[in-house]
All heavy atoms as an XYZ file, in Angstrom:
768
protein
N      64.955    147.904    186.581
C      66.090    148.748    186.626
C      67.178    148.252    185.694
O      67.470    147.065    185.652
C      66.614    148.888    188.061
C      67.798    149.762    188.265
S      68.187    149.855    189.951
C      69.422    151.017    189.913
N      67.724    149.169    184.865
C      68.734    148.777    183.952
C      70.124    148.674    184.621
O      70.416    149.395    185.491
C      68.797    149.846    182.831
N      70.831    147.696    184.181
C      72.216    147.465    184.674
C      73.258    147.725    183.604
O      73.163    147.210    182.486
C      72.346    146.009    185.211
O      71.312    145.799    186.170
C      73.684    145.754    185.830
N      74.269    148.486    183.908
C      75.355    148.674    182.986
C      76.410    147.636    183.246
O      77.145    147.670    184.173
C      75.944    150.078    183.251
C      77.103    150.446    182.223
O      77.200    149.733    181.265
O      77.702    151.455    182.429
N      76.518    146.660    182.321
C      77.421    145.567    182.466
C      78.852    145.948    182.134
O      79.771    145.229    182.487
C      76.964    144.392    181.594
C      75.659    143.754    182.135
C      74.505    143.973    181.531
C      75.702    142.971    183.262
C      73.341    143.404    181.940
C      74.564    142.393    183.757
C      73.404    142.594    183.087
O      72.201    142.057    183.556
N      79.095    147.065    181.517
C      80.461    147.542    181.187
C      81.109    148.309    182.371
O      82.326    148.400    182.343
C      80.478    148.404    179.993
C      80.050    147.746    178.714
O      80.311    146.503    178.625
O      79.419    148.347    177.814
N      80.314    148.749    183.323
C      80.849    149.409    184.437
C      81.488    148.434    185.405
O      81.066    147.339    185.613
C      79.754    150.201    185.206
N      82.655    148.833    186.059
C      83.266    147.949    187.014
C      82.373    147.785    188.197
O      81.624    148.629    188.614
C      84.574    148.708    187.357
C      84.345    150.057    187.003
C      83.352    150.102    185.858
N      82.312    146.503    188.734
C      81.505    146.221    189.827
C      82.283    146.485    191.127
O      83.405    146.199    191.321
C      81.217    144.744    189.782
C      80.364    144.339    188.602
C      79.969    142.913    188.667
N      79.317    142.522    187.409
C      78.958    141.302    187.165
N      79.182    140.368    187.998
N      78.323    141.111    185.977
N      81.547    147.131    192.096
C      82.091    147.420    193.341
C      81.191    147.000    194.445
O      79.950    146.993    194.285
C      82.335    148.967    193.513
C      83.347    149.487    192.521
C      83.699    150.923    192.766
N      84.247    151.085    194.158
C      85.444    151.086    194.499
N      86.415    150.792    193.619
N      85.837    151.329    195.748
N      81.709    146.576    195.546
C      80.925    146.082    196.649
C      81.508    146.602    197.954
O      82.586    147.231    197.949
C      80.792    144.575    196.693
O      82.050    144.021    196.908
N      80.886    146.365    199.066
C      81.425    146.725    200.349
C      82.722    146.084    200.672
O      83.630    146.676    201.303
C      80.398    146.512    201.452
C      79.134    147.280    201.354
C      78.131    146.968    202.420
O      78.465    146.128    203.338
O      76.959    147.397    202.348
N      82.905    144.900    200.233
C      84.163    144.208    200.549
C      85.410    144.846    199.792
O      86.422    144.873    200.261
C      84.094    142.702    200.151
O      83.777    142.633    198.726
C      83.081    141.946    200.975
N      85.122    145.383    198.612
C      86.147    146.133    197.852
C      86.563    147.410    198.696
O      87.759    147.666    198.724
C      85.708    146.595    196.462
C      85.469    145.369    195.572
O      86.076    144.317    195.843
O      84.757    145.505    194.557
N      85.618    148.112    199.190
C      85.940    149.295    200.019
C      86.745    148.900    201.202
O      87.715    149.577    201.522
C      84.703    150.072    200.394
C      83.902    150.541    199.164
O      84.594    150.811    198.162
O      82.701    150.758    199.264
N      86.378    147.827    201.882
C      87.117    147.368    203.066
C      88.529    146.931    202.639
O      89.470    147.191    203.399
C      86.351    146.243    203.736
C      85.031    146.645    204.383
S      84.134    145.303    205.091
C      85.298    144.625    206.188
N      88.753    146.274    201.518
C      90.022    145.847    201.101
C      90.929    146.989    200.780
O      92.112    146.992    201.106
C      89.867    144.880    199.866
N      90.404    148.073    200.227
C      91.180    149.254    199.960
C      91.598    149.905    201.217
O      92.748    150.405    201.376
C      90.395    150.260    199.036
C      90.267    149.766    197.606
C      89.398    150.707    196.722
O      89.051    151.757    197.291
O      89.096    150.332    195.646
N      90.744    150.074    202.127
C      91.008    150.684    203.460
C      92.092    149.837    204.149
O      93.038    150.395    204.711
C      89.769    150.754    204.360
C      88.766    151.776    203.747
O      89.149    152.599    202.923
O      87.605    151.638    204.192
N      91.997    148.543    204.141
C      92.981    147.755    204.825
C      94.333    147.761    204.186
O      95.333    147.746    204.821
C      92.502    146.297    204.984
O      92.322    145.691    203.731
N      94.310    147.904    202.884
C      95.590    148.043    202.140
C      96.328    149.330    202.492
O      97.492    149.353    202.777
C      95.299    147.994    200.642
C      96.590    148.065    199.725
C      97.474    146.860    199.990
C      96.154    148.038    198.252
N      95.515    150.416    202.576
C      96.111    151.686    203.027
C      96.687    151.606    204.467
O      97.741    152.055    204.770
C      95.088    152.815    202.930
C      94.744    153.111    201.485
O      95.595    152.867    200.593
O      93.592    153.636    201.233
N      95.940    150.893    205.281
C      96.387    150.738    206.669
C      97.636    149.863    206.712
O      98.610    150.134    207.438
C      95.307    150.071    207.485
C      94.085    150.985    207.768
C      92.960    150.198    208.444
O      93.218    149.073    208.986
O      91.881    150.822    208.560
N      97.708    148.843    205.893
C      98.889    147.945    205.870
C     100.100    148.767    205.371
O     101.241    148.637    205.930
C      98.693    146.846    204.985
C      97.730    145.754    205.470
C      97.466    144.619    204.432
C      98.336    145.114    206.756
N      99.957    149.636    204.361
C     101.020    150.467    203.882
C     101.569    151.357    204.972
O     102.732    151.585    205.203
C     100.636    151.259    202.636
C     100.499    150.456    201.386
C     100.098    151.307    200.184
C      99.887    150.534    198.964
N      99.432    151.304    197.867
N     100.620    151.997    205.735
C     101.035    152.885    206.781
C     101.781    152.134    207.885
O     102.755    152.584    208.426
C      99.776    153.529    207.397
N     101.319    150.922    208.237
C     101.995    150.133    209.209
C     103.370    149.695    208.738
O     104.319    149.681    209.550
C     101.188    148.869    209.556
C     100.021    149.144    210.408
C      99.353    147.896    210.863
N      97.916    148.031    210.913
C      97.082    147.056    210.668
N      97.479    145.867    210.347
N      95.730    147.282    210.639
N     103.479    149.424    207.486
C     104.764    148.975    206.958
C     105.825    150.084    207.097
O     106.922    149.900    207.483
C     104.654    148.506    205.492
C     105.966    148.010    204.885
C     105.855    147.654    203.438
N     105.566    148.917    202.724
C     105.251    148.913    201.445
N     105.152    147.741    200.773
N     105.047    150.054    200.799
N     105.415    151.310    206.728
C     106.283    152.435    206.867
C     106.646    152.724    208.264
O     107.829    153.118    208.507
C     105.612    153.687    206.213
C     105.482    153.585    204.665
O     106.228    152.810    204.078
N     104.538    154.210    204.160
N     105.769    152.558    209.210
C     106.046    152.774    210.580
C     106.993    151.639    211.139
O     107.866    151.935    211.953
C     104.757    152.741    211.423
C     103.894    153.964    211.195
C     102.557    153.857    211.880
O     102.345    152.873    212.583
O     101.746    154.737    211.670
N     106.850    150.434    210.634
C     107.626    149.293    211.220
C     109.055    149.282    210.653
O     109.940    148.720    211.318
C     106.908    148.003    210.833
N     109.260    149.939    209.520
C     110.654    149.894    209.008
C     111.587    150.733    209.846
O     111.174    151.847    210.265
C     110.677    150.459    207.507
C     110.033    149.470    206.518
C     109.992    149.988    205.167
O     110.289    151.200    204.962
N     109.743    149.178    204.187
N     112.717    150.183    210.094
C     113.736    150.943    210.843
C     115.089    150.817    210.132
O     115.284    150.027    209.226
C     113.822    150.445    212.294
O     114.285    149.084    212.232
N     115.977    151.638    210.592
C     117.324    151.659    209.967
C     118.282    150.617    210.549
O     119.375    150.493    210.175
C     117.921    153.024    210.018
O     118.083    153.364    211.456
N     117.810    149.921    211.607
C     118.635    148.916    212.266
C     118.595    147.590    211.416
O     117.520    147.102    211.072
C     118.085    148.646    213.709
C     118.939    147.596    214.368
C     118.077    149.906    214.492
N     119.750    147.078    211.161
C     119.870    145.811    210.419
C     120.325    144.674    211.370
O     121.269    144.840    212.106
C     120.860    146.028    209.296
C     121.046    144.688    208.463
C     120.498    147.090    208.411
N     119.562    143.568    211.353
C     119.978    142.426    212.137
C     121.185    141.767    211.464
O     121.131    141.372    210.303
C     118.825    141.418    212.252
C     117.655    141.995    213.027
O     117.936    142.858    213.842
O     116.507    141.586    212.788
N     122.286    141.594    212.207
C     123.426    140.939    211.711
C     123.676    139.609    212.407
O     123.699    139.617    213.632
C     124.699    141.810    211.885
C     125.947    141.156    211.374
C     124.474    143.162    211.178
N     123.691    138.546    211.681
C     124.007    137.272    212.228
C     125.501    137.145    212.446
O     126.302    137.539    211.677
C     123.498    136.168    211.266
C     123.538    134.766    211.896
O     123.745    134.709    213.141
O     123.333    133.778    211.200
N     125.794    136.577    213.630
C     127.301    136.501    214.003
C     128.086    135.648    213.014
O     129.231    135.822    212.881
C     127.383    136.013    215.418
C     126.751    136.905    216.470
C     127.530    137.164    217.689
O     128.673    136.650    217.692
O     127.016    137.870    218.517
N     127.409    134.673    212.412
C     128.088    133.837    211.430
C     128.415    134.512    210.144
O     129.163    134.025    209.296
C     127.289    132.511    211.228
O     126.105    132.827    210.589
N     127.759    135.650    209.855
C     127.940    136.348    208.632
C     128.976    137.503    208.742
O     128.915    138.536    208.086
C     126.584    136.941    208.136
C     125.647    135.934    207.670
O     126.123    134.834    207.348
O     124.447    136.202    207.661
N     129.928    137.313    209.598
C     130.968    138.358    209.763
C     132.011    138.245    208.627
O     131.983    137.321    207.914
C     131.649    138.234    211.137
O     132.246    136.884    211.223
C     130.656    138.418    212.247
N     132.851    139.176    208.602
C     133.871    139.207    207.535
C     134.818    138.025    207.603
O     135.430    137.708    206.637
C     134.697    140.574    207.664
N     134.929    137.367    208.782
C     135.845    136.266    208.850
C     135.353    134.997    208.067
O     136.178    134.250    207.721
C     136.023    135.869    210.361
C     136.601    136.994    211.215
C     136.510    136.656    212.695
O     135.815    135.652    213.043
O     137.091    137.478    213.428
N     134.064    135.001    207.827
C     133.597    133.810    207.037
C     133.694    133.883    205.541
O     133.535    132.954    204.839
C     132.091    133.585    207.404
O     131.361    134.711    206.951
N     134.107    135.073    205.010
C     134.273    135.287    203.584
C     135.725    134.908    203.155
O     136.619    135.239    203.837
C     133.984    136.710    203.187
C     132.581    137.187    203.411
C     132.322    138.103    204.340
C     131.552    136.559    202.710
C     131.071    138.542    204.580
C     130.276    136.975    202.954
C     129.966    137.965    203.904
N     135.754    134.187    201.995
C     137.051    133.827    201.482
C     137.389    134.775    200.376
O     136.615    135.016    199.424
C     137.072    132.419    200.971
C     137.015    131.381    202.049
C     137.118    129.972    201.509
O     137.711    129.804    200.387
O     136.705    129.017    202.171
N     138.500    135.433    200.438
C     138.919    136.418    199.401
C     139.731    135.731    198.358
O     140.466    134.812    198.635
C     139.718    137.555    200.063
C     138.893    138.356    201.191
C     139.852    139.316    201.841
C     137.766    139.043    200.562
N     139.662    136.173    197.076
C     140.485    135.611    196.049
C     141.908    135.898    196.382
O     142.333    136.927    196.797
C     140.081    136.400    194.789
C     138.800    137.112    195.121
C     138.747    137.214    196.595
N     142.740    134.856    196.163
C     144.162    134.972    196.388
C     144.502    134.841    197.881
O     145.660    135.052    198.277
N     143.630    134.415    198.703
C     143.899    134.225    200.143
C     144.836    133.038    200.326
O     144.772    132.064    199.546
C     142.638    134.062    200.929
N     145.636    133.050    201.387
C     146.513    131.928    201.688
C     145.705    130.788    202.362
O     145.296    130.959    203.538
C     147.638    132.382    202.602
C     148.706    131.364    202.891
O     148.699    130.376    202.134
O     149.364    131.422    203.970
N     145.538    129.740    201.627
C     144.807    128.579    202.154
C     145.764    127.397    202.420
O     145.277    126.249    202.503
C     143.735    128.161    201.157
C     142.701    129.263    200.795
C     141.754    128.786    199.749
C     141.943    129.662    202.059
N     147.064    127.637    202.571
C     147.966    126.577    202.763
C     147.798    125.809    204.098
O     148.139    124.664    204.199
C     149.439    127.091    202.724
O     149.638    128.065    203.740
N     147.158    126.440    205.063
C     146.931    125.805    206.339
C     145.645    125.044    206.419
O     145.335    124.378    207.398
N     144.826    125.086    205.352
C     143.553    124.400    205.312
C     143.687    122.958    204.888
O     144.597    122.598    204.075
C     142.635    125.138    204.368
C     142.236    126.558    204.740
C     141.475    126.697    205.986
O     140.553    125.796    206.172
O     141.785    127.577    206.785
N     142.789    122.168    205.462
C     142.789    120.739    205.029
C     141.494    120.408    204.296
O     140.473    120.995    204.542
C     142.828    119.854    206.318
C     144.136    119.939    207.086
C     144.184    118.980    208.279
O     143.351    118.066    208.270
O     144.968    119.277    209.201
N     141.595    119.449    203.392
C     140.421    119.067    202.589
C     139.507    118.233    203.463
O     139.934    117.380    204.227
C     140.828    118.243    201.389
C     141.504    118.947    200.314
C     141.895    117.984    199.227
C     140.534    119.929    199.702
N     138.250    118.450    203.384
C     137.279    117.680    204.177
C     136.423    116.828    203.294
O     135.345    116.386    203.673
C     136.356    118.703    205.031
O     135.739    119.588    204.122
C     137.190    119.395    206.009
N     136.847    116.645    202.019
C     136.069    115.844    201.069
C     136.737    114.449    200.978
O     137.948    114.320    200.828
C     136.167    116.541    199.679
C     135.369    115.772    198.639
C     135.505    117.898    199.780
N     135.896    113.482    201.038
C     136.385    112.133    200.865
C     136.455    111.826    199.350
O     135.403    111.852    198.657
C     135.483    111.103    201.582
C     135.950    109.760    201.573
C     135.018    108.801    202.393
C     135.554    107.403    202.384
N     134.666    106.469    203.062
N     137.595    111.432    198.881
C     137.812    111.165    197.462
C     137.721    109.638    197.262
O     138.500    108.911    197.907
C     139.165    111.700    196.985
C     139.351    111.390    195.482
C     139.206    113.213    197.209
N     136.890    109.209    196.365
C     136.779    107.823    196.037
C     137.436    107.458    194.666
O     137.329    108.306    193.801
C     135.282    107.393    196.023
C     134.488    107.587    197.280
C     133.002    107.261    196.992
C     134.992    106.677    198.361
N     138.061    106.295    194.528
C     138.597    105.960    193.255
C     137.419    105.694    192.258
O     136.280    105.471    192.635
C     139.390    104.636    193.550
C     138.787    104.141    194.790
C     138.304    105.373    195.561
N     137.783    105.659    190.984
C     136.765    105.403    189.940
C     136.173    104.054    190.103
O     136.921    103.064    190.282
C     137.391    105.637    188.564
C     136.371    105.459    187.457
C     136.955    105.840    186.083
C     138.111    104.960    185.738
N     138.575    105.089    184.329
N     134.876    103.974    190.131
C     134.166    102.714    190.331
C     134.084    101.908    189.025
O     134.310    102.479    187.918
C     132.771    102.967    190.872
C     132.739    103.770    192.135
C     133.421    103.051    193.279
O     133.121    101.934    193.591
N     134.363    103.794    193.948
N     133.625    100.628    189.101
C     133.599     99.753    187.933
C     132.502    100.239    187.001
O     132.674     99.985    185.761
C     133.309     98.398    188.410
N     131.476    100.940    187.411
C     130.404    101.386    186.543
C     130.559    102.869    186.119
O     129.625    103.480    185.749
C     129.058    101.192    187.185
C     128.903    101.972    188.522
O     129.958    102.442    189.059
O     127.806    102.071    188.987
N     131.788    103.390    186.172
C     132.099    104.754    185.789
C     133.132    104.776    184.685
O     133.907    103.819    184.497
C     132.543    105.544    186.990
C     131.509    105.709    188.082
C     132.054    106.417    189.343
O     133.220    106.325    189.564
O     131.217    107.018    190.035
N     133.171    105.901    183.957
C     134.210    106.105    182.906
C     134.690    107.526    182.944
O     134.040    108.400    183.502
C     133.659    105.683    181.545
C     132.637    106.716    181.040
C     132.977    107.748    180.171
C     131.308    106.630    181.414
C     132.089    108.664    179.738
C     130.389    107.558    180.963
C     130.751    108.556    180.129
N     135.843    107.723    182.369
C     136.400    109.103    182.305
C     136.249    109.574    180.841
O     136.672    108.912    179.918
C     137.933    109.132    182.681
O     138.068    108.577    183.974
C     138.426    110.531    182.654
N     135.604    110.729    180.719
C     135.295    111.294    179.399
C     136.652    111.753    178.801
O     137.419    112.416    179.410
C     134.333    112.478    179.476
S     134.023    113.269    177.902
N     136.890    111.427    177.521
C     138.110    111.789    176.808
C     138.142    113.261    176.418
O     139.155    113.822    176.102
C     138.326    110.884    175.572
N     136.939    113.932    176.461
C     136.854    115.307    176.052
C     136.930    116.259    177.246
O     137.784    117.191    177.295
C     135.603    115.546    175.310
O     135.478    116.887    174.891
N     136.075    116.025    178.304
C     136.019    116.954    179.424
C     136.864    116.408    180.673
O     137.063    117.112    181.595
C     134.654    117.198    179.868
S     133.689    115.813    180.442
N     137.248    115.163    180.614
C     138.027    114.469    181.618
C     137.329    114.337    182.974
O     137.999    114.286    184.057
C     139.450    115.137    181.796
C     140.222    115.182    180.528
C     140.314    116.398    179.837
C     140.814    114.037    180.051
C     141.085    116.456    178.611
C     141.491    114.104    178.813
C     141.602    115.348    178.096
N     135.999    114.403    182.938
C     135.206    114.140    184.158
C     134.808    112.689    184.274
O     134.662    112.038    183.232
C     133.979    115.069    184.165
C     134.217    116.532    184.202
C     132.841    117.298    184.082
C     134.864    116.924    185.474
N     134.711    112.244    185.485
C     134.183    110.842    185.711
C     132.695    110.868    185.742
O     132.100    111.588    186.472
C     134.761    110.319    187.051
C     134.303    108.948    187.245
C     136.316    110.318    186.942
N     132.102    109.994    184.930
C     130.653    109.941    184.748
C     130.236    108.488    184.994
O     130.995    107.559    184.807
C     130.172    110.327    183.381
C     130.453    111.758    183.012
N     129.660    112.745    183.435
C     131.432    112.306    182.248
C     130.091    113.935    182.955
N     131.215    113.693    182.243
N     128.923    108.314    185.311
C     128.349    107.030    185.413
C     128.131    106.449    183.976
O     127.999    107.184    183.059
C     127.001    106.988    186.127
C     126.395    105.717    186.467
N     125.539    105.082    185.660
C     126.709    104.827    187.452
C     125.221    103.951    186.160
N     125.900    103.757    187.308
N     128.112    105.105    183.822
C     127.963    104.493    182.484
C     126.659    104.944    181.805
O     126.631    104.924    180.573
C     127.995    102.972    182.643
C     129.330    102.391    182.988
C     130.113    102.200    181.746
N     131.415    101.640    182.121
C     132.461    101.658    181.308
N     132.385    102.226    180.129
N     133.615    101.109    181.723
N     125.702    105.307    182.557
C     124.390    105.784    181.894
C     124.639    107.015    181.140
O     123.800    107.426    180.329
C     123.319    105.942    183.013
O     123.720    106.926    183.940
N     125.692    107.784    181.386
C     125.972    109.037    180.681
C     126.780    108.814    179.448
O     127.198    109.752    178.774
C     126.650    110.021    181.618
C     125.964    110.333    182.930
C     124.870    111.328    182.699
N     125.354    112.519    182.113
C     124.627    113.299    181.321
N     123.388    113.081    181.113
N     125.103    114.380    180.825
N     127.180    107.580    179.079
C     128.042    107.249    177.959
C     127.294    107.518    176.636
O     126.158    106.967    176.501
C     128.484    105.819    178.073
C     129.486    105.317    176.930
C     130.793    106.125    177.020
C     129.762    103.885    177.133
N     127.894    108.288    175.736
C     127.237    108.581    174.444
C     127.963    107.883    173.321
O     127.401    107.308    172.446
C     127.185    110.056    174.226
N     129.298    107.882    173.309
C     130.089    107.332    172.234
C     131.337    106.607    172.755
O     131.872    106.929    173.779
C     130.603    108.444    171.223
C     129.528    109.256    170.615
C     130.123    110.350    169.782
O     131.390    110.428    169.545
O     129.354    111.266    169.416
N     131.747    105.628    171.975
C     132.988    104.901    172.248
C     133.844    104.872    171.020
O     133.364    104.358    170.013
C     132.685    103.487    172.774
O     131.812    103.548    173.904
C     133.951    102.718    173.220
N     135.055    105.361    171.121
C     135.961    105.284    170.014
C     137.189    104.519    170.440
O     138.174    105.061    171.043
C     136.456    106.659    169.621
C     135.298    107.500    169.027
O     134.342    106.996    168.550
N     135.395    108.781    169.150
N     137.195    103.224    170.280
C     138.270    102.351    170.842
C     138.228    102.375    172.368
O     137.323    101.815    172.921
N     139.269    102.895    172.948
C     139.381    102.970    174.451
C     138.952    104.347    174.949
O     139.114    104.603    176.132
C     140.759    102.593    174.873
O     141.721    103.563    174.394
N     138.527    105.232    174.029
C     138.102    106.572    174.431
C     136.578    106.594    174.578
O     135.830    106.216    173.716
C     138.571    107.571    173.470
C     140.035    107.760    173.374
C     140.451    108.884    172.404
O     139.660    109.340    171.610
N     141.638    109.344    172.544
N     136.141    107.168    175.783
C     134.722    107.305    175.988
C     134.325    108.762    175.960
O     135.089    109.596    176.420
C     134.433    106.728    177.372
C     134.742    105.263    177.515
C     135.896    104.843    178.276
C     134.082    104.237    176.828
C     136.286    103.521    178.346
C     134.404    102.908    176.987
C     135.521    102.586    177.706
O     135.860    101.279    177.784
N     133.161    109.070    175.442
C     132.677    110.432    175.318
C     131.317    110.501    176.029
O     130.459    109.619    175.819
C     132.468    110.879    173.859
C     133.786    110.732    173.038
C     131.936    112.358    173.811
C     134.923    111.615    173.525
N     131.206    111.467    176.933
C     129.898    111.625    177.665
C     128.891    112.324    176.816
O     129.142    112.878    175.754
C     130.139    112.373    178.995
S     130.528    114.153    178.802
N     127.621    112.331    177.307
C     126.474    112.899    176.579
C     126.641    114.362    176.404
O     126.307    114.965    175.348
C     125.173    112.641    177.271
C     124.730    111.170    177.153
C     123.430    111.009    177.907
N     123.029    109.578    177.907
C     122.001    109.067    178.536
N     121.197    109.953    179.116
N     121.744    107.812    178.529
N     127.150    115.060    177.430
C     127.372    116.522    177.381
C     128.374    116.940    176.293
O     128.103    117.862    175.557
C     127.860    117.041    178.707
C     126.851    116.846    179.791
O     125.605    116.834    179.496
O     127.226    116.722    180.978
N     129.453    116.187    176.152
C     130.412    116.569    175.122
C     130.050    116.093    173.730
O     130.427    116.650    172.721
C     131.760    115.916    175.479
S     132.514    116.613    177.001
N     129.224    115.015    173.646
C     128.782    114.541    172.312
C     127.691    115.450    171.746
O     127.489    115.506    170.541
C     128.186    113.178    172.448
N     127.038    116.201    172.574
C     125.934    117.081    172.057
C     126.468    118.272    171.294
O     127.498    118.705    171.235
C     125.061    117.592    173.225
């Protein structure tokens, strides 16, 4: 018996996969509802609006002084670790990001 190798191959498992896909689509449409679950922590009170009065807020970040193995970039004024040092011009240090 001759076989057409250009024709797409189909088997019983393909037919079952197509049937189950149609069934899954039908179940998905039935399961969808218009009710949205809202988490209580996602209320409007948790959003910060631009220009909001934050004068009563306190900082919760611990600020450390510059360490012995750190430098302040003369271009971007950020504190970096010595491993990020790219150039030194006298007492001015330049980080790798600004040197690039």
